[in-house]
C-alpha positions in Angstrom: -28.4 -19.7 0.3 -29.5 -16.3 0.1 -32.5 -15.7 -1.6 -31.0 -13.6 -4.6 -28.9 -16.6 -5.0 -31.4 -18.9 -4.5 -33.5 -16.3 -8.0 -30.0 -16.6 -9.8 -29.8 -19.8 -9.6 -26.2 -20.0 -8.5 -24.9 -21.6 -5.5 -23.6 -19.0 -2.7 -20.4 -18.7 -1.7 -17.7 -20.6 -0.3 -17.0 -19.8 3.0 -13.3 -19.0 2.0 -14.7 -17.1 -0.7 -16.8 -15.4 1.5 -14.2 -14.1 4.1 -11.8 -13.1 1.3 -14.4 -10.9 0.2 -15.3 -9.3 3.3 -13.9 -5.7 3.9 -15.1 -3.9 7.1 -15.0 0.0 6.8 -13.0 1.0 9.9 -13.1 4.6 11.1 -9.0 5.3 10.0 -10.1 4.1 6.3 -13.3 5.9 6.3 -11.8 9.1 7.5 -8.9 9.1 4.8 -11.5 8.3 2.2 -13.8 11.2 3.5 -10.6 13.1 3.3 -9.4 12.4 -0.3 -13.4 12.4 -1.2 -13.6 16.2 -0.4 -10.1 17.7 -1.9 -11.2 16.6 -5.2 -14.8 18.0 -5.1 -13.0 21.1 -4.4 -9.9 20.9 -6.8 -11.4 22.5 -10.2 -11.8 25.7 -7.8 -8.0 26.4 -7.2 -5.6 27.5 -9.9 -2.9 24.7 -9.5 -4.3 22.3 -7.9 -2.7 20.4 -5.3 -0.9 16.1 -5.6 -1.1 14.1 -2.6 1.0 11.4 -1.2 -0.7 8.4 0.7 1.2 6.3 2.7 0.9 2.9 5.5 1.9 -0.8 5.9 1.1 -3.5 3.5 -2.0 -4.6 4.4 -3.8 -1.3 6.1 -6.5 -1.0 3.0 -4.8 1.5 0.4 -5.8 -0.8 -2.4 -9.1 -1.2 -1.0 -9.5 2.7 -0.7 -8.3 3.2 -4.6 -11.3 0.9 -5.2 -13.4 2.6 -3.2 -12.1 6.0 -4.7 -12.4 4.4 -8.4 -16.8 4.0 -7.3 -16.9 7.1 -6.7 -15.4 8.1 -10.1 -16.4 5.7 -12.6 -15.5 5.2 -16.2 -18.5 6.2 -18.3 -18.6 5.0 -22.1 -20.3 7.4 -23.7 -18.0 8.3 -26.6 -17.4 11.5 -25.8 -16.5 13.7 -28.9 -14.0 16.3 -28.0 -12.3 19.3 -30.3 -8.9 18.7 -30.1 -6.4 22.2 -30.5 -4.7 20.2 -33.7 -8.0 20.6 -34.8 -8.7 16.2 -35.0 -12.1 15.0 -33.3 -11.4 12.5 -30.5 -13.7 10.0 -29.4 -13.2 8.5 -26.0 -14.6 7.5 -22.9 -15.4 9.6 -20.1 -12.4 8.9 -17.3 -12.7 11.0 -14.8 -9.8 9.0 -12.2 -7.7 7.0 -13.2 -5.3 4.1 -11.9 -1.9 2.4 -12.5 0.3 0.9 -10.7 4.4 1.4 -10.7 6.0 -1.2 -12.4 9.3 -3.2 -10.3 11.9 -1.1 -12.0 10.2 1.7 -13.1 11.3 4.2 -15.9 10.0 7.2 -16.7 8.4 6.0 -20.2 6.9 3.4 -18.5 5.1 5.2 -16.3 4.0 7.3 -19.1 2.7 4.1 -21.5 0.8 2.3 -18.5 -1.0 5.7 -18.1 -2.1 5.9 -21.9 -3.1 2.6 -21.8 -5.3 2.8 -18.9 -7.0 6.0 -20.8 -7.5 3.9 -24.0 -4.7 5.1 -26.3 -4.3 2.7 -29.4 -0.2 3.8 -29.5 0.7 4.0 -25.7 3.4 1.3 -26.5 5.5 3.5 -29.2 7.4 7.1 -28.8 10.0 9.0 -27.0 9.1 11.2 -22.9 8.3 14.3 -24.7 5.6 12.7 -27.4 4.4 10.5 -24.6 3.8 13.8 -22.3 2.0 15.4 -25.5 -0.4 12.1 -26.3 -1.1 12.0 -21.9 -1.7 15.3 -22.1 -4.5 15.5 -25.4 -5.9 12.2 -24.4 -6.5 13.7 -21.0 -8.0 16.0 -22.1 -10.3 13.8 -24.5 -11.6 11.6 -21.1 -12.0 14.7 -19.2 -9.9 12.8 -16.7 -9.1 15.1 -13.3 -7.2 12.7 -11.4 -4.5 10.1 -11.8 -3.4 7.4 -9.5 0.1 5.5 -9.1 -0.1 2.5 -7.1 2.9 0.8 -5.5 5.3 4.5 -5.5 7.7 3.1 -3.4 9.4 1.5 -5.9 11.1 4.6 -7.8 12.7 4.9 -4.0 15.3 2.0 -3.1 15.1 0.5 0.3 18.3 3.0 1.5 16.2 6.0 0.6 17.8 7.0 -3.3 15.6 7.7 -5.4 15.7 5.4 -8.5 14.9 8.1 -11.9 15.0 11.3 -11.3 12.9 11.7 -14.5 9.7 10.0 -12.7 9.4 12.4 -9.9 10.1 15.0 -13.0 7.1 13.6 -15.0 4.6 13.6 -12.3 5.9 16.8 -11.6 5.2 18.2 -15.5 2.0 16.2 -15.7 0.4 18.2 -12.7 1.4 21.2 -14.1 0.4 21.0 -18.0 -2.8 19.7 -17.0 -4.3 20.6 -13.7 -4.7 16.9 -12.9 -4.3 16.1 -9.7 -2.0 12.9 -8.8 -2.2 11.2 -5.8 0.8 8.2 -5.4 -0.2 5.5 -3.1 2.9 3.6 -1.7 5.2 2.4 1.9 6.6 5.0 4.1 9.6 5.4 1.7 7.1 7.7 -1.5 8.0 10.2 1.0 11.3 10.3 -0.5 10.2 10.7 -4.3 10.5 14.7 -3.8 13.2 15.0 -1.7 15.8 16.1 -4.0 13.7 19.1 -6.2 11.7 21.5 -4.0 9.6 22.6 -7.5 8.0 18.7 -6.9 7.5 19.2 -3.4 5.7 22.7 -3.4 3.3 20.2 -5.6 2.7 17.9 -3.1 -0.2 18.2 0.4 1.0 16.3 3.3 1.6 13.5 3.8 -1.8 11.2 4.5 -1.3 7.9 6.9 -3.8 5.7 6.9 -3.0 3.8 10.5 -3.0 0.8 12.0 -5.1 0.5 14.8 -3.9 1.5 18.2 -4.3 -1.3 21.3 -3.8 2.2 24.1 -2.5 2.3 27.9 -4.0 1.5 30.6 -4.8 4.7 32.9 -5.9 2.8 35.4 -9.2 4.2 36.1 -9.9 0.6 35.2 -12.0 2.8 31.3 -11.0 1.0 28.1 -9.3 2.8 26.1 -11.5 4.4 23.1 -8.6 3.3 20.4 -8.9 -0.4 21.8 -12.7 0.0 21.8 -12.6 0.6 18.2 -10.4 -2.8 17.4 -12.7 -5.0 20.0 -15.5 -3.3 17.9 -14.0 -4.6 14.3 -13.1 -7.4 16.3 -17.4 -7.8 17.0 -18.2 -7.4 13.0 -15.8 -9.3 12.2 -17.2 -12.3 14.2 -21.1 -11.5 13.0 -19.7 -11.6 9.5 -17.8 -14.5 9.5 -18.7 -17.5 7.4 -17.8 -19.7 10.3 -18.6 -18.7 13.8 -16.4 -18.3 16.5 -16.5 -21.3 20.0 -18.1 -19.8 22.9 -14.4 -19.5 24.1 -13.5 -17.6 21.4 -15.1 -14.2 23.1 -13.9 -11.2 20.9 -15.7 -9.0 23.1 -13.1 -9.7 26.3 -10.1 -7.7 26.2 -8.4 -10.2 27.6 -9.2 -12.6 23.9 -9.4 -9.5 21.5 -5.6 -8.8 22.9 -4.3 -12.2 21.2 -6.0 -10.6 17.9 -4.5 -7.4 18.6 -1.0 -9.4 19.2 -1.3 -11.5 15.7 -2.6 -8.5 14.0 -0.5 -5.0 15.4 -3.1 -3.4 14.5 -3.7 -4.1 11.0 -6.5 -5.8 9.2 -4.7 -7.2 6.5 -2.5 -9.5 9.1 -6.1 -10.1 11.3 -7.3 -11.2 7.9 -4.9 -13.6 7.0 -5.2 -15.2 10.4 -8.6 -15.9 10.1 -8.6 -17.0 6.1 -5.6 -19.4 7.3 -8.3 -20.8 10.6 -11.1 -21.0 7.7 -9.1 -23.3 5.5 -8.0 -25.4 8.5 -11.8 -25.6 10.2 -13.0 -27.0 6.1 -10.2 -29.2 6.3 -11.3 -30.6 10.3 -14.8 -30.4 9.1 -15.0 -28.3 12.5 -18.5 -26.1 12.6 -16.7 -23.4 14.6 -13.4 -21.3 15.0 -11.5 -22.8 17.9 -8.9 -21.6 19.9 -7.0 -25.1 19.1 -7.7 -23.9 14.8 -6.7 -20.6 16.2 -3.6 -22.0 17.3 -2.4 -24.1 14.3 -3.4 -20.6 11.8 -0.7 -18.5 13.6 1.8 -21.3 13.3 1.2 -22.0 9.7 0.4 -18.3 8.4 3.0 -16.3 10.5 6.1 -18.9 10.8 8.3 -16.2 8.9 7.3 -13.4 11.4 8.3 -15.6 14.7 11.4 -15.8 13.5 12.3 -12.2 12.1 9.9 -10.3 14.5 10.3 -12.7 17.9 6.6 -13.3 17.5 5.4 -15.8 20.2 2.2 -17.5 19.4 -1.0 -15.8 21.6 -2.7 -19.2 21.3 0.3 -21.3 22.4 2.0 -22.1 26.3 4.9 -18.9 25.8 1.6 -16.6 26.2 2.0 -13.9 28.8 -0.9 -11.4 27.7 2.0 -8.9 26.3 1.7 -6.1 24.0 3.0 -6.8 20.6 6.4 -6.3 19.3 6.3 -2.4 17.1 5.8 -3.8 13.6 8.8 -4.4 11.6 8.1 -1.6 9.1 9.8 -3.7 6.0 8.5 0.0 4.0 10.8 2.7 5.4 14.2 3.2 4.7 17.2 0.5 6.2 19.9 2.2 7.9 23.0 1.5 5.8 25.1 -1.5 7.2 28.1 -0.8 8.7 31.4 -3.1 7.1 33.7 -3.8 9.8 36.7 -2.5 9.0 39.6 -4.9 8.3 42.5 -5.2 10.8 46.1 -6.9 10.4 48.6 -6.1 7.9 46.4 -6.9 4.7 44.3 -4.2 5.7 47.7 -2.4 5.1 48.6 -3.8 2.0 48.8 -1.1 -1.3 47.5 -1.9 -4.7 49.5 -3.8 -7.1 49.4 -0.3 -9.2 50.8 1.7 -6.2 53.5 -1.5 -5.1 54.5 -1.1 -9.0 54.8 2.7 -9.2 56.9 2.5 -6.2 59.7 0.3 -7.2 59.9 2.1 -10.7 60.2 5.1 -8.9 63.4 3.7 -6.3 64.8 2.0 -9.7 64.8 5.5 -11.5 66.0 6.9 -8.0 68.4 4.3 -7.9 
């Protein structure tokens, strides 16, 4: 139990809870965070503040990135008074940055209502698109809002690349145009197709900000460890030092041979690495083991990644089939799916005409006869 916990009279969190709440601020994450924070710091100096979209695979840290941005721009409860253009006075919190999540099967009105709800608008449930947009403009002005984050933005685009609703992209353009608010979309890779149909919308969004997975790198024959590989090993060392249960001596994460096993499972995605470690801690607690052993990691992989073994042809890196191979490329479920080719029908059935066509042919023959 830590001193803080002892003073507060509260028990220390369980090992599982400790690990679940642990996040390592790795270089790719920090570079992305620093870039966005700088861009936001100069947005008021531009006549037309640009918008951004941040993409990356599931588990790369997008949700944590949003949480970090909100920490830098927290809501301030101070009942600020604002004289509105219509002569009324609005009393509201200061909300410099607001975050909402795009729902499955999204609509433009639904997105506007969720934004209004986050801004504290009491009538967020009612109104047509024009009214909702007008209220959002006024409420954002009253709250001194400068940035709106929309998470899960890929939900506006089908897996085949077709935009579900053109008006969602148009609403985002109109908000930026009428309020000067910077919009940041977070989502998977297919988010970029949200702008394909309209050059005016595309113009308002800066280049894609990609949060990449770690890489293993290629050996150049010199014996030197590639920098990207060293970064991943450093991540493992940080996890080792902060794990609620220690690794066994045989699990030396500083050894590239051992580190490769962890990279194989995670494919460089922190969320997948953490998925393995959480399962390993669960197993260790159930077995009342004081450390994470190779046998526990073996079972943890089988239990946590059994679906991936079949879908992505993975093998257990702590099992007998392991032969030090690099992982197969990460399956990007977030990308556009290639349309499936329908097999051509063959034989007499494929040459049959529809019933209505056959009836027309019979009538024509009878008429001519």
